[in-house]
C-alpha positions in Angstrom: -179.6 -150.8 -13.9 -181.4 -148.0 -12.8 -183.4 -145.8 -14.9 -183.7 -141.8 -14.1 -185.8 -139.4 -16.2 -183.7 -136.5 -17.4 -186.8 -134.2 -16.2 -185.9 -135.1 -12.7 -182.2 -133.7 -13.3 -184.1 -130.6 -14.7 -186.4 -130.0 -11.7 -183.5 -130.6 -9.2 -181.3 -128.4 -10.8 -183.9 -125.6 -11.2 -184.3 -125.8 -7.5 -180.8 -125.8 -6.7 -179.9 -123.0 -8.7 -182.4 -120.8 -6.6 -181.4 -122.5 -3.3 -177.7 -121.8 -3.8 -178.3 -118.2 -4.5 -180.8 -117.6 -1.8 -179.3 -119.6 1.1 -175.6 -119.9 2.0 -174.5 -123.7 3.2 -174.5 -124.2 6.8 -170.7 -124.7 6.7 -170.1 -121.4 5.3 -172.6 -119.7 7.7 -170.9 -121.2 10.6 -167.6 -119.9 9.5 -168.8 -116.5 9.0 -170.3 -116.5 12.6 -167.0 -117.8 14.1 -164.9 -115.2 12.3 -167.2 -112.5 13.4 -166.8 -113.8 17.1 -163.0 -113.6 17.0 -162.2 -110.9 14.6 -160.3 -108.1 16.5 -160.2 -105.2 14.1 -163.4 -103.2 14.8 -164.0 -102.5 11.0 -163.5 -106.2 10.0 -165.8 -107.3 12.8 -168.6 -104.7 11.6 -168.2 -106.0 8.0 -168.4 -109.7 9.0 -171.8 -108.8 11.1 -172.9 -107.0 8.1 -172.6 -110.0 6.1 -174.4 -112.1 8.7 -177.1 -109.5 8.5 -177.2 -109.9 4.7 -177.7 -113.6 4.6 -180.5 -113.4 7.2 -182.3 -110.8 4.9 -181.5 -112.9 1.7 -183.0 -116.1 3.3 -186.2 -114.3 4.8 -187.0 -112.4 1.8 -185.9 -115.0 -0.8 -183.8 -112.7 -2.7 -180.0 -113.5 -3.7 -177.4 -113.2 -1.2 -175.2 -111.4 -4.1 -176.2 -109.3 -7.0 -173.8 -111.5 -9.0 -175.7 -114.8 -9.2 -172.7 -116.3 -11.2 -172.3 -118.5 -14.0 -173.7 -121.9 -13.1 -171.0 -124.7 -12.7 -172.5 -128.1 -12.3 -170.6 -131.3 -11.1 -172.5 -134.7 -12.1 -171.1 -137.8 -10.5 -173.0 -140.4 -12.4 -173.3 -144.1 -11.3 -172.2 -146.4 -14.1 -175.4 -148.3 -13.5 -177.7 -145.4 -14.2 -179.5 -145.0 -17.6 -181.0 -141.6 -18.5 -184.3 -141.6 -20.5 -186.5 -139.0 -21.9 -184.0 -136.7 -23.5 -180.2 -135.6 -23.5 -178.6 -135.2 -20.0 -176.7 -132.1 -21.2 -180.0 -130.4 -22.3 -181.6 -131.3 -19.2 -178.9 -129.7 -17.2 -179.1 -126.5 -19.2 -182.8 -126.5 -19.1 -182.8 -126.7 -15.3 -180.4 -123.6 -15.2 -182.6 -121.7 -17.4 -185.7 -122.3 -15.5 -183.8 -121.6 -12.1 -182.4 -118.3 -13.2 -185.9 -117.3 -14.7 -188.1 -118.3 -12.0 -185.8 -117.4 -9.2 -185.3 -113.9 -10.8 -181.5 -114.4 -10.8 -179.3 -112.1 -12.6 -178.6 -113.3 -16.1 -174.7 -112.9 -16.5 -173.8 -115.1 -19.3 -173.0 -113.9 -23.1 -173.2 -116.2 -26.2 -169.8 -115.3 -27.4 -166.6 -114.1 -25.3 -166.1 -111.4 -27.8 -169.4 -110.4 -29.3 -171.0 -110.3 -25.8 -174.7 -110.7 -26.5 -176.3 -111.6 -23.5 -178.2 -115.2 -23.6 -180.9 -113.8 -21.4 -181.4 -117.1 -19.2 -177.8 -117.7 -17.8 -177.2 -120.6 -20.0 -175.2 -122.5 -20.9 -173.9 -123.9 -17.6 -170.4 -125.3 -17.3 -170.8 -129.1 -16.8 -168.1 -131.6 -15.4 -168.9 -135.2 -15.6 -167.5 -138.0 -13.5 -168.5 -141.8 -14.0 -168.5 -143.5 -10.6 -169.6 -146.9 -9.4 -173.2 -147.5 -8.1 -176.7 -146.4 -9.5 -176.9 -142.9 -8.0 -176.3 -139.4 -9.3 -174.7 -136.8 -7.2 -175.4 -133.3 -8.4 -173.4 -130.2 -7.1 -174.5 -126.8 -8.4 -172.0 -124.2 -7.6 -172.8 -120.7 -9.1 -169.4 -118.9 -9.6 -169.3 -115.0 -9.5 -166.7 -113.3 -11.5 -165.3 -110.7 -9.1 -163.4 -113.6 -7.4 -163.2 -115.9 -10.5 -161.2 -113.0 -12.1 -158.6 -113.2 -9.5 -157.8 -116.9 -9.9 -154.3 -118.1 -11.3 -152.7 -121.0 -12.7 -148.8 -121.5 -12.1 -146.9 -124.2 -14.1 -144.0 -124.5 -11.8 -140.9 -126.6 -12.0 -140.5 -129.8 -9.8 -137.5 -128.3 -8.1 -139.7 -125.3 -6.9 -141.3 -128.0 -4.4 -143.8 -127.4 -1.7 -142.2 -124.1 -1.0 -143.0 -122.9 -4.6 -146.6 -124.1 -4.1 -146.8 -122.1 -1.1 -145.5 -118.8 -2.7 -147.8 -119.4 -5.8 -151.0 -119.5 -3.5 -149.9 -116.5 -1.3 -148.9 -114.6 -4.3 -152.4 -115.2 -5.9 -154.2 -114.3 -2.7 -152.1 -111.2 -2.2 -152.5 -109.9 -5.8 -156.5 -110.6 -5.4 -156.5 -108.4 -2.2 -159.8 -106.7 -1.8 -160.9 -107.6 -5.3 -161.9 -111.0 -4.5 -164.5 -109.8 -1.8 -162.9 -111.4 1.2 -163.1 -113.1 3.6 -162.6 -115.7 0.7 -162.4 -119.3 0.4 -159.3 -120.6 -1.5 -159.4 -123.7 -3.6 -156.1 -125.2 -4.9 -155.4 -127.9 -7.2 -151.8 -129.5 -7.1 -150.8 -131.9 -9.8 -152.2 -133.3 -13.1 -152.0 -131.2 -16.2 -152.8 -127.5 -17.0 -156.6 -128.3 -17.1 -156.7 -130.9 -14.4 -155.2 -128.6 -11.6 -157.7 -126.0 -12.5 -160.6 -128.2 -12.3 -159.4 -129.5 -9.1 -159.0 -126.2 -7.7 -162.7 -125.3 -8.7 -164.0 -128.4 -7.4 -162.2 -127.9 -3.8 -164.2 -124.9 -3.4 -167.4 -127.2 -3.0 -165.8 -129.0 -0.1 -167.2 -128.2 3.2 -165.0 -125.5 4.7 -164.9 -127.3 8.1 -163.5 -130.5 6.5 -159.7 -131.3 5.9 -157.8 -133.3 3.5 -157.3 -137.1 4.4 -153.6 -136.7 3.3 -151.3 -135.5 6.2 -149.1 -133.2 4.5 -151.8 -131.6 2.6 -154.0 -131.1 5.7 -150.8 -129.5 7.4 -150.4 -127.3 4.0 -154.2 -126.1 4.3 -153.6 -124.9 7.8 -150.4 -123.3 7.3 -151.6 -121.3 4.1 -154.7 -120.2 6.1 -152.7 -118.9 8.8 -150.2 -117.1 6.5 -153.3 -115.6 4.6 -154.9 -114.5 7.6 -151.8 -112.8 8.8 -151.7 -110.9 5.5 -153.8 -108.1 7.0 -156.0 -107.8 4.0 -159.2 -108.6 6.0 -162.9 -108.5 5.6 -163.8 -106.3 2.7 -160.2 -105.8 2.1 -160.5 -103.0 4.7 -158.1 -104.7 7.3 -158.3 -107.5 9.9 -157.3 -111.1 10.5 -160.2 -112.7 8.6 -158.9 -112.7 4.9 -159.8 -116.5 4.3 -162.3 -118.6 6.0 -160.7 -121.8 4.5 -158.0 -123.3 2.0 -159.0 -126.5 0.5 -156.5 -128.4 -1.5 -156.8 -131.3 -3.9 -153.9 -133.2 -5.6 -153.5 -135.5 -8.4 -150.4 -137.3 -10.0 -148.4 -135.2 -12.5 -145.6 -135.6 -15.1 -142.0 -136.1 -13.9 -141.1 -132.6 -15.4 -144.1 -130.5 -14.0 -145.6 -129.1 -10.8 -148.9 -127.4 -11.8 -150.7 -125.5 -9.4 -154.1 -123.8 -9.8 -155.8 -121.2 -7.3 -159.4 -120.7 -7.8 -160.5 -117.9 -5.3 -164.2 -117.5 -4.2 -165.7 -114.9 -2.2 -167.5 -115.1 1.0 -170.5 -116.0 -1.0 -169.0 -119.6 -1.6 -172.4 -121.1 -3.0 -172.9 -124.6 -3.6 -176.0 -127.2 -3.1 -175.6 -130.7 -3.4 -178.3 -133.5 -4.0 -178.0 -137.2 -4.6 -180.8 -138.8 -6.7 
């Protein structure tokens, strides 16, 4: 059994909130650079180059990549041989987010109640997803999610007879309906299977996977490739102003489901697909 002080969780999450908002991950930076090099539409290429310049300025001046610094989504993969001491784990996560958003001068975008709309003034609470895994380590993923793209996300409760063609149509429908509102070039996270809530969680988690990686399942890997090609032929382009770079990646996760269902969730993220990962 390994003991971890919850103060260590707080400190790391504070730093990760700032890191994720100031610096885009290396896989995302490479994807934008590669897209700028091959984009044929002059306006599309200009927008991609401006995004590269924006990343450079944000990193050098330590300011947020985007003014919408998102709602903090935290994935915790906790080894079953870990014991936490010094407080409540969930409180420690929220405190890390509070410190990160205040000390990092990040925009506070969370309201206490979805109807009354009073701002919490520290971007808490976070949305936390826990998984218990083998071992004595804790893997933390902090993924601040802006709502320009979040609002464009969809869930489709398909029939089994809809099959893989129905899945393709659902993803393409969600992307086309989102259009410029999702601030393309986007990353498209897709969850297939499970239940109503499980497919949504998979779609969200898929966004944290490196965009230059691929599913280990052959048919899923092929589906990712095909959907990316079709999305990029849509002509939406960078900023929604036309071009061949509408999406940088399509990441898909799957899970067993009921004989009567085929749930599909599409969680779209803009070009600021923020995520920071640490293992304690």
